[in-house]
C-alpha positions as CSV (number, residue, x, y, z in Angstrom):
1,M,184.9,61.0,211.4
2,L,186.2,62.4,207.9
3,Q,189.6,62.0,206.2
4,E,190.0,65.6,206.0
5,Q,192.3,67.7,207.9
6,S,191.9,70.9,206.1
7,R,188.5,73.3,206.3
8,F,188.0,72.4,202.4
9,Y,185.8,69.5,203.2
10,Q,184.1,71.0,206.1
11,Q,183.1,73.9,203.7
12,L,181.9,71.2,201.2
13,L,179.6,69.7,204.1
14,F,178.7,73.2,204.9
15,F,177.3,73.8,201.2
16,A,175.7,70.4,201.4
17,D,174.1,71.3,204.5
18,M,172.5,74.4,203.0
19,I,171.2,72.6,200.0
20,L,169.7,70.0,202.2
21,V,168.1,73.0,204.5
22,G,166.6,74.6,201.3
23,S,165.4,71.2,199.7
24,A,163.7,70.4,203.2
25,W,161.9,73.6,203.3
26,I,160.5,73.1,199.5
27,A,159.9,69.3,200.5
28,A,157.8,70.5,203.4
29,Y,155.6,73.1,201.5
30,Y,154.9,70.2,198.8
31,L,154.2,67.6,201.5
32,R,151.7,69.9,203.2
33,F,150.0,71.1,200.0
34,E,150.3,68.2,197.7
35,V,150.6,65.0,199.5
36,L,148.6,65.9,202.8
37,D,146.0,67.9,201.1
38,T,143.2,65.5,202.6
39,W,144.9,65.6,206.1
40,P,142.2,65.6,208.8
41,I,143.5,68.7,210.0
42,P,141.8,71.5,208.2
43,L,144.0,72.9,205.1
44,P,145.0,76.5,205.6
45,Q,144.6,79.0,203.1
46,W,146.6,77.9,200.1
47,E,149.6,80.1,199.4
48,P,151.8,79.7,196.2
49,L,155.4,78.2,196.8
50,S,156.6,81.6,195.7
51,R,155.3,83.1,199.0
52,Y,157.1,80.5,201.0
53,L,160.2,81.2,199.0
54,T,160.4,84.8,200.4
55,F,161.4,83.4,203.8
56,F,164.2,81.4,202.0
57,P,167.1,83.7,202.5
58,W,166.0,84.0,206.3
59,I,166.1,80.4,206.8
60,L,169.4,79.9,205.1
61,I,171.1,82.8,206.9
62,S,169.7,81.6,210.6
63,A,170.8,78.1,209.6
64,A,174.4,79.2,208.4
65,L,175.0,81.3,211.5
66,T,173.8,78.8,213.9
67,F,175.6,75.8,212.6
68,W,178.9,77.6,212.3
69,A,178.5,79.1,215.7
70,S,177.5,75.8,217.4
71,G,180.6,74.1,216.3
72,L,178.9,71.7,213.8
73,Y,182.0,72.0,211.5
74,V,184.9,71.8,213.7
75,P,186.8,68.6,212.3
76,D,186.7,66.0,214.5
77,R,187.9,62.5,213.2
78,A,187.3,60.6,216.5
79,Q,183.9,61.6,216.7
80,R,181.4,59.0,217.6
81,W,178.1,58.5,215.7
82,T,176.0,59.3,219.0
83,S,177.9,62.5,219.5
84,L,176.9,63.3,215.7
85,I,173.4,62.9,216.5
86,R,173.5,65.2,219.4
87,S,175.4,68.0,217.6
88,V,173.1,67.8,214.5
89,A,170.1,67.9,216.9
90,K,171.5,70.9,219.0
91,S,172.4,72.7,215.9
92,V,169.4,72.5,214.0
93,G,167.3,73.1,217.3
94,L,169.0,76.5,217.5
95,A,168.6,77.2,213.9
96,L,165.0,76.4,214.2
97,I,164.3,78.8,217.2
98,I,166.0,81.6,215.4
99,S,164.2,80.8,212.2
100,M,160.7,81.0,214.0
101,A,161.7,84.4,215.6
102,F,162.4,85.7,211.9
103,L,159.2,84.3,210.9
104,S,157.4,86.0,213.8
105,F,158.0,89.4,212.2
106,Y,156.4,88.6,208.9
107,R,152.8,89.5,209.2
108,D,151.4,89.3,205.5
109,F,150.2,85.9,205.9
110,N,150.8,82.9,208.6
111,V,153.0,79.9,207.7
112,S,151.3,76.6,207.9
113,R,152.3,75.1,211.3
114,L,152.3,71.6,209.9
115,T,154.7,72.8,207.1
116,I,157.0,74.0,210.0
117,L,156.7,70.7,211.8
118,L,157.6,68.8,208.5
119,F,160.7,71.2,207.8
120,A,161.7,70.6,211.5
121,A,161.7,66.9,210.9
122,L,163.1,66.7,207.3
123,T,166.2,68.9,208.0
124,P,167.7,67.0,210.9
125,L,167.0,63.8,209.3
126,S,168.5,64.5,206.1
127,M,171.5,66.1,207.5
128,L,172.0,63.0,209.7
129,G,171.5,60.7,206.8
130,L,174.4,62.4,205.0
131,R,176.7,62.3,207.9
132,L,175.8,58.7,208.8
133,C,176.5,57.5,205.2
134,I,179.8,59.2,205.2
135,Y,180.7,57.9,208.9
136,F,179.8,54.1,207.9
137,Y,181.3,54.4,204.7
138,V,184.7,55.7,206.1
139,R,184.7,53.3,208.8
140,N,183.9,50.2,206.8
141,A,186.5,51.6,204.4
142,R,189.3,51.6,207.2
143,K,188.2,48.3,208.7
144,R,188.9,46.8,205.2
145,G,192.3,48.6,205.3
146,R,191.7,51.0,202.6
147,N,193.8,54.3,202.5
148,L,195.2,53.5,206.2
149,R,198.0,55.9,207.5
150,R,200.9,54.0,209.3
151,V,202.1,55.8,212.3
152,L,205.2,55.8,214.4
153,I,204.9,57.1,217.8
154,V,208.3,58.3,219.6
155,G,207.8,58.1,223.1
156,A,205.9,55.3,225.0
157,G,205.2,57.5,227.9
158,H,201.5,58.5,229.1
159,A,201.0,60.7,226.2
160,G,202.2,58.1,223.5
161,R,200.1,55.5,225.0
162,R,197.2,57.4,225.1
163,L,197.6,58.6,221.4
164,A,197.8,54.9,220.3
165,K,194.9,54.0,222.6
166,S,192.8,56.6,220.7
167,F,193.8,55.4,217.5
168,E,192.7,51.9,218.5
169,L,189.4,52.8,219.8
170,Y,188.7,54.7,216.5
171,P,189.9,52.5,213.6
172,W,188.0,54.4,211.1
173,M,190.3,57.3,211.6
174,G,192.5,55.4,209.4
175,F,195.7,55.5,211.6
176,Q,197.7,52.3,212.1
177,V,200.2,52.2,214.9
178,V,203.5,50.2,213.8
179,G,205.0,50.6,217.0
180,F,207.1,52.9,219.5
181,L,210.5,54.3,219.8
182,D,211.9,55.1,223.3
183,D,215.3,55.4,225.2
184,H,214.0,53.6,228.4
185,K,211.3,51.1,227.6
186,T,213.2,49.1,224.8
187,D,212.2,45.9,226.8
188,E,208.4,46.5,226.0
189,P,207.3,44.3,223.1
190,D,205.9,47.1,221.0
191,V,209.0,49.4,221.4
192,L,211.0,48.9,218.1
193,G,214.1,50.5,219.4
194,K,215.3,54.0,220.7
195,V,214.9,57.3,219.3
196,D,218.0,57.5,217.4
197,D,217.0,54.3,215.3
198,I,214.4,56.4,213.6
199,L,216.0,57.0,210.4
200,P,217.2,53.4,209.8
201,L,213.7,52.1,210.5
202,L,212.1,54.8,208.3
203,D,214.3,53.7,205.4
204,S,214.2,49.9,206.0
205,A,210.3,49.7,206.7
206,S,208.9,47.3,203.9
207,N,205.7,49.5,204.0
208,P,206.1,53.3,204.2
209,I,205.6,55.1,207.4
210,H,203.4,58.3,206.7
211,Y,203.3,59.7,210.2
212,V,205.6,60.3,213.1
213,Y,204.1,61.6,216.2
214,I,206.7,62.8,218.8
215,A,205.2,62.3,222.3
216,L,208.3,63.3,224.4
217,P,208.2,65.3,227.7
218,L,209.1,68.7,227.5
219,H,212.4,68.3,229.4
220,A,213.5,66.3,226.3
221,V,213.5,69.7,224.2
222,G,216.9,69.3,223.0
223,K,216.2,65.6,221.7
224,I,212.8,66.9,219.9
225,E,214.8,69.6,218.2
226,R,217.4,67.2,216.8
227,L,214.6,64.7,216.0
228,I,212.7,67.0,214.0
229,S,216.1,68.4,212.1
230,S,216.6,64.5,211.2
231,L,213.1,63.8,210.1
232,S,213.5,67.1,208.0
233,T,215.4,64.9,205.5
234,R,212.7,62.6,204.9
235,L,209.1,63.0,203.4
236,V,207.1,61.4,206.6
237,H,204.7,63.8,208.1
238,V,205.8,65.1,211.6
239,C,203.4,65.7,214.6
240,L,204.4,66.9,217.9
241,V,202.3,65.8,220.9
242,P,203.8,67.4,224.1
243,D,203.6,65.3,227.2
244,L,202.0,67.7,229.5
245,L,199.6,65.1,231.3
246,Q,201.9,65.2,234.5
247,H,200.7,69.1,234.7
248,D,197.6,70.7,235.4
249,I,195.8,71.7,232.0
250,I,193.1,74.1,232.3
251,N,191.3,75.6,229.3
252,S,194.2,74.5,227.1
253,R,194.1,75.7,223.6
254,I,196.4,76.8,220.8
255,T,196.5,80.3,219.4
256,D,199.0,82.3,217.2
257,V,200.6,85.7,217.7
258,D,201.8,86.8,214.1
259,G,202.0,83.4,212.9
260,L,203.9,82.3,216.0
261,P,202.0,79.2,217.8
262,V,201.2,79.8,221.3
263,L,200.0,76.7,223.7
264,H,197.8,78.0,226.3
265,I,198.4,75.6,229.3
266,I,196.4,77.4,232.1
267,D,194.1,79.8,230.9
268,E,190.5,81.4,231.3
269,A,188.2,79.5,229.1
270,P,187.7,81.5,225.8
271,M,184.2,83.1,225.0
272,D,182.9,80.6,222.4
273,F,179.2,79.9,221.8
274,R,178.8,77.5,224.7
275,R,179.7,80.1,227.3
276,F,177.1,82.5,225.6
277,V,174.7,79.8,226.1
278,K,175.6,79.3,229.9
279,R,175.5,83.0,230.6
280,S,172.2,83.4,228.8
281,L,170.8,80.3,230.9
282,D,172.2,81.6,234.1
283,V,170.6,85.0,233.4
284,V,167.3,83.3,232.5
285,F,167.2,80.9,235.5
286,S,168.2,83.3,238.1
287,L,165.4,85.9,237.1
288,M,162.9,82.8,237.0
289,V,164.2,81.8,240.7
290,L,164.1,85.3,242.0
291,I,160.5,85.8,240.4
292,L,158.8,82.5,241.4
293,L,160.5,82.5,244.9
294,S,159.8,86.2,245.6
295,P,157.0,85.3,248.2
296,L,159.6,83.1,250.0
297,L,162.4,85.6,249.7
298,L,160.0,88.5,251.5
299,I,159.1,85.8,254.4
300,I,162.8,85.0,254.9
301,A,163.8,89.0,254.7
302,L,160.9,89.5,257.3
303,L,162.3,86.9,259.6
304,V,166.0,88.0,259.1
305,L,164.7,91.5,260.3
306,L,162.8,90.0,263.4
307,S,165.6,87.9,264.3
308,S,168.1,90.6,265.2
309,R,169.2,94.3,264.7
310,G,170.6,94.7,261.0
311,P,170.3,94.7,257.3
312,V,168.4,91.9,255.7
313,L,171.4,91.0,253.2
314,Y,174.9,90.3,254.1
315,R,177.6,91.5,251.8
316,Q,180.8,89.3,252.1
317,E,183.8,90.0,249.9
318,R,184.8,87.0,247.7
319,M,187.3,86.1,245.0
320,G,186.0,85.3,241.5
321,L,187.2,84.6,238.0
322,N,190.8,85.5,237.5
323,G,191.2,86.9,241.1
324,K,188.6,89.6,240.8
325,C,186.9,90.5,243.9
326,F,183.3,91.1,244.3
327,Y,180.7,91.4,247.4
328,M,178.7,88.1,247.2
329,L,175.1,88.6,249.0
330,K,173.5,86.2,251.5
331,F,170.7,86.4,253.8
332,R,172.3,87.7,257.1
333,S,172.4,84.8,259.5
334,M,174.5,86.3,262.4
335,P,174.1,89.5,264.6
336,I,176.0,92.4,262.8
337,T,178.7,92.4,265.8
338,A,179.7,88.6,265.0
339,E,182.8,89.2,263.5
340,Q,184.0,92.6,265.3
341,E,186.0,90.8,268.0
342,S,187.0,87.7,266.2
343,G,187.7,88.9,262.9
344,A,187.1,86.4,259.9
345,V,186.8,82.8,260.8
346,W,186.0,79.5,259.3
347,A,182.4,78.2,259.8
348,K,182.7,75.1,262.2
349,K,180.3,72.6,263.8
350,D,178.5,74.0,267.2
351,E,179.4,77.5,266.8
352,N,177.0,79.8,268.5
353,R,177.5,82.9,266.4
354,A,174.5,82.4,264.2
355,T,170.8,83.5,265.2
356,P,168.1,81.0,265.7
357,I,166.6,81.9,262.3
358,G,170.3,82.1,260.8
359,R,170.9,78.5,261.7
360,I,168.0,77.3,260.0
361,L,168.8,79.4,256.9
362,R,172.6,77.7,256.9
363,R,171.4,74.4,257.3
364,T,168.9,74.4,254.3
365,S,171.2,76.8,252.2
366,L,168.3,79.3,251.8
367,D,170.9,82.1,252.9
368,E,172.5,81.5,249.8
369,L,169.3,82.5,247.6
370,P,170.3,86.2,247.2
371,Q,173.4,85.1,245.4
372,F,171.1,84.6,242.1
373,I,171.3,88.4,242.3
374,N,175.0,88.2,241.9
375,V,174.7,85.9,239.1
376,V,172.3,88.2,236.9
377,K,175.0,91.0,237.8
378,G,177.7,88.9,236.5
379,D,179.9,88.2,239.3
380,M,178.8,84.8,239.4
381,S,177.4,81.7,237.8
382,V,174.7,79.3,238.9
383,V,177.3,76.4,238.6
384,G,181.0,76.9,239.3
385,P,183.6,76.6,241.9
386,R,182.4,78.2,245.2
387,P,184.0,81.6,245.7
388,E,185.9,82.1,248.9
389,R,187.1,85.2,251.1
390,P,190.6,86.7,250.1
391,V,191.5,86.6,253.5
392,F,191.5,82.9,253.7
393,I,193.0,82.5,250.1
394,K,195.9,84.3,251.3
395,D,196.8,81.1,253.6
396,F,195.2,78.4,251.0
397,K,197.2,79.5,247.8
398,D,200.7,78.7,249.2
399,R,199.6,75.9,251.5
400,I,197.2,73.8,248.9
401,P,198.6,72.8,245.7
402,R,196.7,74.0,242.6
403,Y,194.2,76.2,244.8
404,M,194.4,79.3,242.5
405,L,193.6,77.2,239.4
406,R,189.8,77.1,240.6
407,H,189.8,80.8,239.6
408,K,190.1,80.1,236.0
409,M,186.2,79.8,235.8
410,K,183.6,82.1,237.2
411,A,182.4,81.2,240.6
412,G,179.1,79.3,241.2
413,I,176.3,79.0,243.6
414,T,176.7,75.4,243.4
415,G,179.4,73.1,242.1
416,W,180.6,69.8,241.5
417,A,182.4,69.5,245.0
418,Q,179.0,70.7,246.7
419,V,177.2,68.0,245.3
420,N,179.7,65.4,246.1
421,G,179.4,66.6,249.9
422,W,182.6,68.7,250.0
423,R,181.5,71.9,251.3
424,G,181.8,73.4,254.7
425,N,184.4,72.5,256.9
426,T,185.9,69.7,255.0
427,S,188.8,68.7,253.1
428,L,190.1,71.5,250.7
429,E,192.4,69.2,248.7
430,K,189.0,67.0,248.0
431,R,187.2,70.2,247.0
432,I,190.2,71.3,245.0
433,Q,190.2,68.0,243.0
434,H,186.5,68.3,242.2
435,D,186.6,72.0,241.1
436,L,189.5,71.0,238.9
437,Y,187.6,68.1,237.8
438,Y,184.7,70.3,236.7
439,I,187.0,73.0,234.9
440,Q,188.5,70.4,232.8
441,N,185.4,68.6,231.9
442,W,182.8,71.5,231.9
443,S,180.0,71.0,229.5
444,L,176.3,72.4,229.3
445,R,175.3,68.8,230.3
446,L,177.4,68.8,233.5
447,D,175.9,72.0,234.3
448,V,172.3,70.7,234.3
449,K,173.4,67.5,236.1
450,I,174.8,69.5,238.9
451,M,171.8,71.8,239.0
452,I,169.6,68.6,239.3
453,L,171.7,67.2,241.9
454,T,171.7,70.4,244.0
455,V,168.1,70.2,244.2
456,W,168.0,66.4,245.0
457,K,170.6,66.5,247.5
458,G,172.6,69.9,247.5
459,F,170.5,72.0,250.0
460,I,170.6,70.2,253.3
461,S,174.0,69.2,254.1
462,R,175.5,67.8,257.5
463,N,178.7,70.0,256.8
464,A,176.5,73.4,256.4
465,Y,177.0,75.1,259.5
């Protein structure tokens, strides 16, 4: 959205937000006690502004911590205005919850509820107003050709074309692609020549080229080194975009080790604020399910006890995050001797190992309910790739490409593959494809969608045996 690349402008935006938050708190007070003093709602006992200003530090502290933790100031030049609204609404909502928690400990007097409501309305409106003004100003300036940055992309492959498409989709970013250089696609109209033509092209361009984006595949590392060395003799900005699209990218990020940049290609998702929210929602939701469904759980437990000899719960070893094994809980649906002779076998249609009650529990997925205990313990999440038994994984990991990548996220009770019908004795390749899609596109919004789809169509499945 903004022209900045450094954190300086984000810090300015942060201080502007703090001013807006403070101004909204004071404005809410005056609106309630000066403008709306004849409001039909009975006016609360009048308190001077100085009393309300005693909350001022707590309001600013909670807002500052929440805004930074929720990623409100992460630079994003390609941000849409709709995502702007969502990010501000989410951050302000969390800040209000924390602020109200602070206020609940202050017992000297009660803050006017209408004042809080006015503050809750003024804060996001003023913050959004500031951002939208900047957003539309920058976008219109870019469309008029002001302060444009001319870009040359080295590499007309997947990464280079995707980069150019992004610049085209977001013209207010201020990047204008003048063309490509590529050794193998010189017949394409927007390819201006081969890679070795870059210095003559830079020197002869009637308008200066400000940025060179190198989007070559990793096997061209020698060419990349020579290119960077050549470009160091010019004043152009050089950016490297490794063409990794042909590889599986799981939780990619860039860190540094003592100043040495490190690109994480396949990694566990870092514990950021969203992961903290996911874990909190997992625990709260699981406890609510266990409490609200406790009568049903007791009935199922009694039926399992009556169905055959043995314990109510069945503990089965499964592999979870980063290959760590745990014991997943289920209502026992088979006699305790079911696997003594056959060993671990894959559930299949028309098998007769399950008890009569067990068959019903499996068909309705009610045997999975004790896994909410695993979620509370931290072994699993409500949403994630379904965990598998280590004995089967020994066979799958070498036979099915990319199988082990699904263990880069905490296992779940339900998942994207399950709500799309890929559960039970179905294609493992399709299941892996859906699991990796979930990991690569994970968001809290996707989690909620999967939970709703699970309730709608995920409990009963023709593939649940």
